[in-house]
N, C-alpha and C positions, 0 to 999 in steps of 0.2 A: 158912145156905144158903137156907132158905125166904124170908127177907126179901130176900136178894140176888136170887134168881130172880124174886120177885114184883116187885121194883123194876125190874128190866130189862124184864119183861113190860109194865109200865105205860109205860115209855119207848117201847117198840116200838109199843104201841097208840096213842101220841100222835103218832107220826110222820105227816107230811102228805105226800101225793103230789100234786105239781103237774104237770099235763100241759098243754102249749100246743098248740092246734090252729088251723090256718087254716080259712077258710070251706070249702075243698074237700078237706079231709083224708079225708072219707068218700066221695070221688069222686062227689058228687051235684051237681057244677057244672052249672048249667043255662045252655046257650049263649045262650038268649033273655034272660038276665039279665046277660050279660057286658058289661063296660064298656071303652071305649077308653082310659080314664085309666090312665096308666103309661108305661113306656118299651118301645118296640117296635123290633126290629132284623131286617133282612132283606137280601137281595141282589137288585139290579136290573141289567139290561143296558142298555148304550147303545142308542140307536135302531137302530144297525146290528148290534147283538148281539155286538159284538166285545170290549167292555171292561166286565166286571161291576164293580159298585161296591157298597159297603155303604150302606144307608139306615137312619138312626136317627131315629125319630119319637118325640117326647115329648108326651103329652097330659096337661096338668095339670087338676085338678078345677075350676079357676076359668075355664075356657074359653081358656086360653093354652097355648102349646106351642112346640116348636122342631123344626127339621128340619136334619139333618146328612147330606149326601150323600157324605161321604168323598171329595170331589173337590177339596179344597184351598180351596174358596170360604168355608169357615167355617160357622158355625151360623146359621141364619135363624130369627128369632122370628116367631110368627104368633098370631092369634086363630083360634078355630074354633067352628063350630056343627055339630051333628050330629042326625040322626034315626036310625031303626032300620036304614037301609041306605046313608046317604050322610053324608060329612063334608066341610064346606067350609072351606078355609083362607083367611084373609084377613090383610092387613096394611094398616095405616092406613085401615081401613074399606073397602078395596077387595077384593072376592073375587078370589083368585088362581087357585084350582083347586078342583074338586069331585071327590072320589073316591067310587066305590061301594065298599062293604065288606061282607064276610060273615065271621062267626066260624066257623072250622073246629072249634075247641075254645075253651075259655075263655082259653087262652094262645096261640092262633094265629089270625091274621086274614088274609084275602086282600083286597087293595085293588087297584083298577084304575079308570082313567078310562073313561068310555063311549066305545067305539070309533066311528069313522066307519062309515057303512053299508057293509057288505061286508067290513069289516076285523075282525080278531080282537083282543080286548082283551089288553094286556100286564099280566099278573097278577103282583103282588109279594106273596109270603107273608112276613108278619112274625111274629116270635115274641116274646112278652112276656119281658122281662128281669127 
């Protein structure tokens, strides 16, 4: 009995506990360190506000990405550059559009074009997938 119980105790002592953690498991995500890299999904409205559609933006870490507007036109590839508050999408070296963006959380970002004077911005909230 002594040898058996000692042997089992040695086995239990040698067991290894492996825990996997992501960078924000301890809820210390700092929005100022958040990155656009990843897949983002949200809902936008037509210009007249009548027909909402799904927006899927993918930002790769090599400065490329894709845009799918769920409107049947397919996925559009782009290159992008960004700073702390704007991202510019381009294709074939020609800038297509510049969005302002602001992280609400590390997994949620609001994007919008600068509105014309006197107009309100159409804000699209995207969630990291």
